[in-house]
C-alpha atoms as one frame of an Amber mdcrd trajectory, in Angstrom:
protein
  17.554  14.942   8.519  13.902  14.969   7.531  13.080  12.277  10.063  14.454
  14.580  12.756  12.144  17.387  11.680  14.535  19.490   9.588  12.915  21.772
   7.036  13.543  21.307   3.334  15.353  24.643   3.299  17.752  23.493   6.029
  18.365  20.171   4.275  18.969  21.863   0.918  21.456  24.271   2.476  23.268
  21.441   4.266  23.813  19.413   1.087  24.356  22.407  -1.204  21.270  22.030
  -3.398  18.296  24.223  -4.154  14.976  23.303  -2.545  13.550  22.463  -5.982
  16.438  20.088  -6.778  16.268  18.520  -3.327  12.527  17.926  -3.718  12.937
  16.446  -7.169  15.815  14.103  -6.368  14.947  13.083  -2.806  11.131  13.145
  -2.868  10.801   9.485  -1.817  13.208   9.847   1.104  11.481  13.009   2.327
   8.097  11.256   2.115   9.389   8.242   4.046  10.840  10.522   6.701   7.477
  12.221   7.146   5.860   8.805   7.605   8.495   7.877  10.213   7.688  11.061
  12.123   3.955  10.271  12.022   4.625   6.753  13.302   6.833   8.040  16.126
   4.212  10.586  17.184   1.491   7.927  17.113   3.608   5.510  19.170   4.302
   8.230  21.740   0.625   9.108  21.989  -0.303   5.446  22.458   2.240   5.123
  25.281   0.888   8.276  26.935  -2.705   7.092  26.617  -2.017   3.594  27.934
   0.665   4.176  30.558  -0.252   7.602  31.902  -3.979   7.711  31.169  -3.688
  10.923  29.145  -7.132  11.863  27.820  -5.851  14.110  24.984  -3.477  11.347
  23.886  -6.309   8.804  23.965  -8.493  11.104  21.871  -5.652  11.552  19.362
  -5.132   7.778  19.102  -8.851   7.123  18.648  -9.117   9.825  15.967  -6.166
   8.332  14.065  -7.606   4.827  14.305 -10.956   6.087  13.011  -9.165   7.689
  10.030  -7.454   4.393   9.240 -10.719   2.471   9.530 -12.539   4.992   7.322
  -9.806   4.712   4.703  -9.992   0.911   4.841 -13.762   0.957   4.374 -13.573
   3.533   1.577 -10.981   1.513  -0.350 -12.481  -0.637  -3.031 -10.514  -3.189
  -4.921 -10.400  -2.398  -8.626 -12.974  -4.220 -10.710 -11.555  -7.088 -12.735
 -10.804  -6.199 -16.315 -13.620  -7.063 -18.692 -12.783  -9.919 -21.015 -12.994
  -9.424 -24.737 -14.989 -11.687 -27.055 -12.063 -13.976 -27.758 -11.110 -14.373
 -24.088 -14.765 -15.062 -23.143 -15.004 -17.801 -25.765 -11.692 -19.352 -24.692
 -12.822 -19.413 -21.058 -16.172 -20.950 -22.065 -14.375 -23.611 -24.133 -12.414
 -24.696 -21.055 -15.695 -25.284 -19.188 -17.188 -27.671 -21.783 -18.183 -31.063
 -20.401 -19.936 -34.152 -21.698 -19.457 -35.659 -25.116 -18.058 -32.417 -26.496
 -15.305 -32.161 -23.871 -11.783 -32.431 -25.237 -10.324 -35.923 -24.953  -7.424
 -36.958 -22.806  -3.943 -36.719 -24.252  -2.443 -40.069 -25.246   0.009 -41.669
 -22.825   3.611 -41.130 -23.777   5.582 -44.174 -24.842   8.199 -43.535 -22.178
   5.830 -43.463 -19.220   5.325 -46.833 -17.518
């Protein structure tokens, strides 16, 4: 119902719940429906801009693409977690080379 543009009040009445209960129980579905509507509107605007040469549709599409690009640029990957003293020393021990490097494990008797 939400993907067809129904209000929360209409949906709550249809299923016999209060708006508060509907929002609490079906929040994910309502959010996904809103995203489906946004995608449908965007697809329609792209078709209008490309097929019919609609200037307002082209402006809408460009504005949406700029928002997406700005969000992509603004997103920063989280910094890696800082290692504690013990983890730093264990990592450094794995990097040891030369005469202090750990020796190779002995060959098993069963391997030929």
